[in-house]
C-alpha positions as CSV (number, residue, x, y, z in Angstrom):
1,M,-5.9,169.9,254.4
2,T,-9.0,167.4,256.4
3,K,-7.7,165.5,259.2
4,I,-9.3,161.7,259.5
5,S,-10.7,161.8,263.3
6,F,-11.5,158.1,264.8
7,E,-12.0,156.6,268.1
8,L,-10.3,153.9,269.7
9,W,-9.9,152.2,273.2
10,G,-11.6,155.5,274.4
11,L,-9.1,157.6,272.5
12,D,-9.5,160.6,269.8
13,L,-7.6,160.0,267.8
14,L,-6.3,161.5,264.2
15,E,-4.8,160.7,261.2
16,P,-4.9,156.3,260.9
17,M,-3.3,156.8,257.2
18,G,0.2,158.8,258.4
19,F,0.4,156.4,261.7
20,I,0.2,153.1,259.0
21,L,2.6,154.9,256.7
22,N,4.9,156.2,259.3
23,M,5.3,152.8,260.9
24,V,5.8,151.2,257.9
25,M,8.7,153.5,257.2
26,C,10.5,152.9,260.1
27,L,10.0,149.4,259.3
28,I,11.8,149.7,256.1
29,C,14.3,151.8,257.4
30,V,15.0,148.7,260.5
31,I,15.1,146.0,257.9
32,L,17.8,148.2,255.8
33,Y,19.8,149.1,258.9
34,M,20.4,145.0,259.9
35,R,21.4,144.2,256.3
36,L,23.9,147.3,256.3
37,R,25.0,146.7,259.9
38,N,25.8,142.7,258.7
39,Q,27.8,144.0,256.1
40,Q,31.7,144.7,256.5
41,S,31.6,148.6,256.4
42,S,34.2,151.7,255.8
43,D,33.2,154.9,257.5
44,F,30.7,156.5,254.8
45,T,28.8,153.4,255.5
46,R,28.4,153.4,259.3
47,Y,27.5,156.8,258.6
48,W,24.2,155.7,256.4
49,I,23.9,152.7,259.0
50,N,23.6,155.8,261.8
51,F,20.5,157.9,259.5
52,F,18.8,154.3,259.0
53,W,18.6,153.7,262.4
54,L,17.9,157.6,263.4
55,F,14.8,157.9,260.2
56,A,13.9,154.5,262.2
57,V,13.5,156.4,265.3
58,S,12.3,159.9,263.7
59,T,9.2,158.1,261.4
60,F,8.5,155.9,264.7
61,F,7.9,158.5,266.7
62,G,6.6,160.5,264.2
63,G,3.5,157.9,263.5
64,F,2.3,158.6,266.9
65,S,2.6,162.2,267.1
66,H,0.0,162.0,263.8
67,L,-1.8,159.6,265.8
68,L,-1.8,161.4,269.2
69,F,-2.0,165.1,268.3
70,N,-5.1,165.7,269.7
71,Y,-3.1,164.9,273.7
72,L,0.1,165.6,272.3
73,G,0.0,168.7,271.0
74,M,3.3,169.9,269.0
75,L,5.3,169.1,271.8
76,G,4.5,165.3,270.4
77,K,6.6,166.0,266.9
78,I,9.7,166.7,269.2
79,P,11.9,163.5,269.2
80,G,10.7,162.6,265.6
81,W,12.3,165.6,264.9
82,L,14.9,165.6,266.9
83,A,15.7,162.7,265.2
84,A,15.3,163.4,261.7
85,V,17.7,166.5,262.2
86,L,20.3,163.6,263.8
87,A,19.6,161.6,260.8
88,I,20.0,164.4,258.0
89,S,23.8,165.3,259.6
90,S,24.6,161.8,259.4
91,I,24.1,161.5,255.7
92,E,26.0,164.7,255.9
93,M,29.1,163.2,257.5
94,A,28.6,160.4,255.1
95,V,29.2,162.7,252.2
96,A,32.3,164.1,254.3
97,T,34.1,161.0,254.5
98,Q,34.1,160.9,250.5
99,Y,36.4,164.4,250.8
100,P,39.2,162.9,252.9
101,D,41.8,165.9,252.6
102,R,38.4,168.3,253.9
103,L,36.8,166.0,256.3
104,I,37.8,167.8,259.7
105,T,36.5,171.2,258.5
106,L,34.0,169.5,256.6
107,K,32.6,167.9,260.0
108,N,32.7,170.7,262.1
109,A,30.4,172.8,259.2
110,I,28.1,170.2,259.7
111,R,27.8,170.1,263.6
112,V,27.5,173.7,263.6
113,K,24.5,173.5,260.5
114,A,23.1,170.4,263.2
115,V,23.3,172.4,266.4
116,L,21.7,176.4,264.6
117,A,18.9,173.5,263.7
118,L,18.4,172.2,266.9
119,L,18.5,176.2,268.6
120,L,15.9,177.3,266.2
121,L,13.5,174.6,266.7
122,S,14.4,175.5,270.4
123,V,12.6,179.1,270.2
124,D,10.3,178.5,267.1
125,L,8.8,174.7,267.0
126,Q,8.2,174.3,263.2
127,F,8.5,171.7,260.3
128,T,10.3,174.7,258.6
129,W,13.4,174.3,260.2
130,V,13.6,170.7,259.6
131,M,12.3,170.7,256.1
132,I,15.3,174.0,255.4
133,H,18.0,171.5,257.4
134,T,16.9,168.1,255.3
135,A,16.7,170.4,251.8
136,I,20.1,171.2,252.6
137,G,21.6,168.7,253.8
138,L,20.2,166.5,250.6
139,L,19.5,168.5,247.8
140,I,23.3,170.5,247.9
141,I,25.2,168.5,250.0
142,L,24.5,164.9,248.7
143,G,23.1,166.0,245.7
144,A,25.5,167.9,244.7
145,A,28.4,165.6,245.7
146,S,26.5,162.7,244.1
147,I,26.9,164.9,241.2
148,H,30.9,165.5,241.4
149,L,31.9,161.6,242.6
150,I,29.7,160.3,239.3
151,K,31.7,162.8,237.2
152,M,34.9,161.5,239.0
153,G,33.6,158.5,238.1
154,E,32.0,156.6,240.9
155,S,28.8,156.2,238.7
156,Q,27.0,154.1,241.8
157,F,25.6,157.5,243.0
158,S,23.8,157.8,240.6
159,F,21.2,155.9,243.1
160,F,21.4,159.2,245.4
161,L,20.0,161.0,242.9
162,Y,17.4,159.0,241.9
163,G,16.4,158.7,245.9
164,I,16.6,162.9,245.6
165,A,14.4,162.8,242.5
166,A,11.1,160.7,244.2
167,M,11.9,163.3,247.0
168,I,11.5,166.1,244.6
169,L,8.0,164.5,242.8
170,T,6.3,165.5,246.4
171,L,6.8,169.3,245.8
172,P,4.0,169.4,243.7
173,F,1.7,168.0,246.0
174,R,2.9,170.1,248.9
175,L,3.4,173.2,246.5
176,G,-0.2,172.9,245.0
177,Q,-1.5,171.6,248.4
178,I,-3.3,169.2,246.6
179,D,-4.7,165.8,248.1
180,P,-5.3,163.0,245.6
181,H,-8.4,161.8,248.3
182,L,-9.4,162.0,251.8
183,W,-7.5,158.9,252.8
184,F,-4.4,159.9,250.7
185,N,-3.5,163.2,251.2
186,R,-0.1,165.0,250.5
187,D,1.6,163.9,253.2
188,D,0.3,159.9,252.3
189,V,2.4,160.5,248.8
190,S,5.6,161.9,250.4
191,H,5.1,159.1,252.7
192,L,5.4,156.8,249.8
193,L,7.6,158.5,247.8
194,M,9.9,158.4,251.1
195,M,10.0,154.8,251.1
196,L,10.9,154.6,247.3
197,T,13.6,157.1,248.4
198,L,15.0,154.6,251.0
199,V,15.5,151.8,248.9
200,L,17.2,153.8,246.5
201,F,19.6,155.0,249.0
202,Y,20.4,151.6,250.3
203,K,21.4,150.3,247.3
204,G,23.6,153.4,246.7
205,V,25.0,153.0,249.8
206,K,25.6,149.2,249.2
207,Y,27.2,149.8,245.9
208,T,29.1,152.2,247.0
209,E,30.8,150.1,250.0
210,L,31.7,147.5,246.9
211,T,33.2,150.1,245.2
212,L,34.7,152.6,247.6
213,R,37.5,154.7,246.7
214,P,40.0,155.6,249.1
215,A,40.3,158.9,248.1
216,I,39.3,161.7,245.1
């Protein structure tokens, strides 16, 4: 994939679109975080609040890791990737609150999964580990739980499935290595679809907060 390079203030910079779209995602996360923070919240929502501010941190550093890659290299990816791992774990913790009879066991499993992902990153600094951690958290944990809860009458969890579906739409571009344009590559497609995912997740949290059941 060809990366756009440009000079600004004497610096040799990369991927302006990657930087811009990460900053937009960061702003969206901050806005959604502020909206949720001002509401009376359950444990479920509080974990989602943690997700939004952690993902804001992830996208903020992610934007600069694109822009300053010539200077920071792979080390510049670490802050954003660490925040992303913790953000996904926050979603998993939110899901765990919907199963109070297994809450402690689920939380311990989530912690072990996060530690394992961080250990793998420490010995092999590759985005692959973040992707695997994210796929398990969203597709398996959030996705499966949402399907189950919808069957139990919690129709608002459909928003989470729609959000996951938006993310899945990025796969043809990534697997097929399809870049629609030099200034709009597969990463940019992913960033735009992620923005849609964030809004859908917010709606799911908002309506779940209004209709949350004390037990399943």
